[in-house]
C-alpha positions in Angstrom: 12.7 5.9 -25.4 15.9 5.8 -23.5 18.0 5.9 -26.6 16.8 9.5 -27.2 17.8 10.7 -23.7 21.1 12.4 -22.9 22.6 11.1 -19.7 26.1 12.7 -20.1 25.5 15.6 -17.6 23.5 13.7 -15.0 25.2 12.8 -11.7 23.5 10.0 -9.9 26.1 9.9 -7.1 26.7 6.2 -7.7 29.9 4.9 -6.3 32.3 3.4 -8.8 34.0 1.4 -6.1 33.3 -2.3 -5.9 32.5 -3.7 -2.5 35.4 -5.7 -1.0 33.3 -8.9 -0.9 32.6 -8.6 -4.6 36.3 -8.2 -5.2 37.0 -11.3 -3.1 34.3 -13.3 -5.0 35.6 -12.3 -8.4 39.2 -13.2 -7.5 38.1 -16.5 -6.0 35.9 -17.3 -8.9 38.6 -16.7 -11.4 40.9 -19.1 -9.4 38.1 -21.7 -9.2 37.6 -21.5 -13.0 41.3 -21.6 -13.7 41.1 -18.4 -15.6 44.5 -16.8 -15.0 44.0 -14.0 -17.6 40.9 -12.8 -15.8 42.7 -13.2 -12.4 45.6 -11.1 -13.6 43.2 -8.4 -14.9 41.3 -8.3 -11.6 44.6 -8.2 -9.6 45.6 -5.2 -11.7 42.2 -3.5 -11.2 42.1 -4.2 -7.5 45.7 -3.0 -6.9 46.8 -3.8 -3.4 43.5 -5.5 -2.5 45.0 -8.8 -1.3 47.8 -7.2 0.7 45.3 -4.8 2.2 43.0 -7.5 3.6 43.7 -9.8 6.5 43.1 -13.1 4.6 43.4 -16.5 6.1 46.6 -18.4 5.4 44.5 -20.9 3.5 43.3 -18.3 1.0 46.8 -16.8 0.6 48.1 -20.3 -0.1 45.4 -20.8 -2.7 46.3 -17.6 -4.5 50.1 -18.4 -4.2 49.5 -21.9 -5.7 47.5 -20.4 -8.5 50.3 -18.0 -9.3 52.9 -20.8 -9.2 50.8 -23.2 -11.2 50.6 -20.5 -13.9 54.4 -19.9 -13.8 54.0 -16.5 -12.1 56.7 -17.4 -9.5 57.8 -13.9 -8.9 54.2 -12.9 -7.9 53.8 -15.9 -5.7 57.1 -15.1 -3.9 56.0 -11.5 -3.4 52.6 -12.6 -2.1 54.2 -15.1 0.4 56.7 -12.5 1.6 54.0 -10.0 2.2 52.0 -12.6 4.2 55.1 -13.3 6.3 55.2 -9.6 7.3 51.7 -10.0 8.7 52.1 -13.6 9.9 55.8 -14.3 10.5 55.2 -17.6 12.3 53.2 -19.2 9.4 55.1 -22.5 8.8 52.9 -23.2 5.8 53.9 -20.0 4.1 57.5 -20.4 5.0 57.6 -24.0 3.7 55.9 -23.0 0.4 58.2 -20.0 -0.1 61.2 -22.3 0.3 59.7 -24.9 -2.0 59.0 -22.6 -4.9 62.2 -20.6 -4.4 64.3 -23.8 -4.4 62.4 -25.3 -7.3 63.0 -22.3 -9.5 66.6 -21.7 -8.6 67.7 -25.2 -9.7 
């Protein structure tokens, strides 16, 4: 019976890291489900994951919109600014950054 076994001192050399595709899937799924609490928890757990990947502008826009739709304007602005460092010519990101900045300054 497994309940009688002591696994505390066993080392199975199993990685505790989650594959980047799984990280992406979980983040995208939380957005698709509109689950901002889970999204925030995952962002916290996967610290720097989005910034560390070379995501398409479309996915960055999806994340930024999810932030702004959930009144996380500061996070959306930070995301868009970090994307502009990688992709300074992205008119979509520039336009959205101006839109949410202007909207929340008035």
